[in-house]
C-alpha positions in Angstrom: -6.6 -0.3 -17.3 -3.1 0.8 -16.5 -2.2 4.3 -17.5 1.4 5.2 -18.1 2.4 8.6 -16.9 5.9 10.1 -17.0 6.9 13.6 -15.9 10.0 15.3 -17.3 11.1 18.7 -16.1 12.8 21.1 -18.3 13.4 24.9 -18.4 9.9 25.8 -19.6 8.0 23.6 -17.1 6.8 20.0 -17.0 5.7 17.8 -19.9 3.2 15.1 -19.0 2.6 12.1 -21.3 -0.7 10.3 -20.9 -0.7 6.7 -21.9 -2.6 4.6 -24.5 -5.9 6.6 -24.5 -4.8 9.9 -25.9 -1.0 9.8 -26.4 -0.5 13.6 -26.2 2.4 15.7 -24.9 1.4 18.7 -22.7 3.7 21.5 -21.6 3.0 23.7 -18.6 4.5 27.2 -18.2 5.9 28.6 -15.0 2.6 30.4 -14.4 -0.9 29.1 -15.4 -3.9 31.3 -15.3 -7.6 30.8 -16.1 -11.1 31.9 -15.2 -12.8 28.9 -13.6 -16.5 28.2 -13.8 -18.6 25.1 -13.4 -17.0 22.4 -15.7 -15.2 25.1 -17.6 -11.8 26.9 -17.7 -11.7 30.0 -19.9 -8.9 32.3 -21.0 -6.4 29.7 -20.0 -2.7 30.7 -20.3 0.5 28.7 -19.8 -0.7 25.3 -21.3 0.3 23.9 -24.7 -0.3 20.5 -26.4 1.8 19.0 -29.1 0.0 18.2 -32.3 2.2 16.4 -34.9 5.2 18.7 -35.0 3.9 22.0 -33.5 3.0 23.2 -30.0 -0.6 24.5 -29.9 -1.8 26.9 -27.2 -4.8 25.7 -25.2 -7.2 28.5 -24.2 -10.3 26.7 -23.0 -11.2 23.4 -21.4 -14.7 22.3 -20.7 -17.1 19.4 -20.2 -20.4 20.0 -22.1 -23.6 19.5 -20.1 -25.1 17.4 -22.9 -22.2 14.9 -22.9 -20.5 14.6 -19.5 -18.3 11.8 -20.7 -16.3 14.0 -23.0 -13.8 16.8 -22.2 -13.1 19.4 -24.9 -9.9 21.5 -25.4 -10.0 24.6 -27.6 -7.3 26.8 -29.1 -7.6 30.6 -29.3 -8.8 30.3 -32.9 -11.7 28.1 -31.8 -10.5 24.8 -33.1 -11.2 22.1 -30.5 -10.8 18.3 -29.8 -12.7 16.1 -27.5 -11.5 13.1 -25.5 -13.1 10.7 -23.0 -13.1 12.1 -19.5 -11.9 8.8 -18.0 -8.6 9.1 -20.0 -7.6 11.8 -17.6 -8.3 9.9 -14.4 -5.3 9.3 -12.2 -4.1 5.8 -11.8 -5.1 5.9 -8.1 -8.7 6.8 -8.9 -8.9 3.9 -11.4 -7.6 1.4 -8.8 -10.2 2.7 -6.3 -13.0 2.3 -8.8 -11.8 -1.2 -9.7 -11.7 -2.2 -6.0 -15.3 -1.0 -5.6 -16.5 -3.1 -8.5 -14.7 -6.2 -7.2 -16.2 -5.8 -3.7 -19.8 -5.7 -5.1 
């Protein structure tokens, strides 16, 4: 499972494009703040995601205890979307996991 990642720098910050699994653009501001708890980031600032034609502010990111395989992103208005956690693994982590499976 190869994951394509490209980073472009512009005046506002970096935009990261994740590959086939979620196909989303994310913009990071010069400063990112959040209150961090176990499997949760609250009152997040400085992160936006592009949905169709508009940039949406992300205010909360969490992994629910009842479903550890999903990560949820919420807007300040409470609207959220969930994605598989493994869609956010770095390519290096995926290669290490694949090597472990091959060795067994």
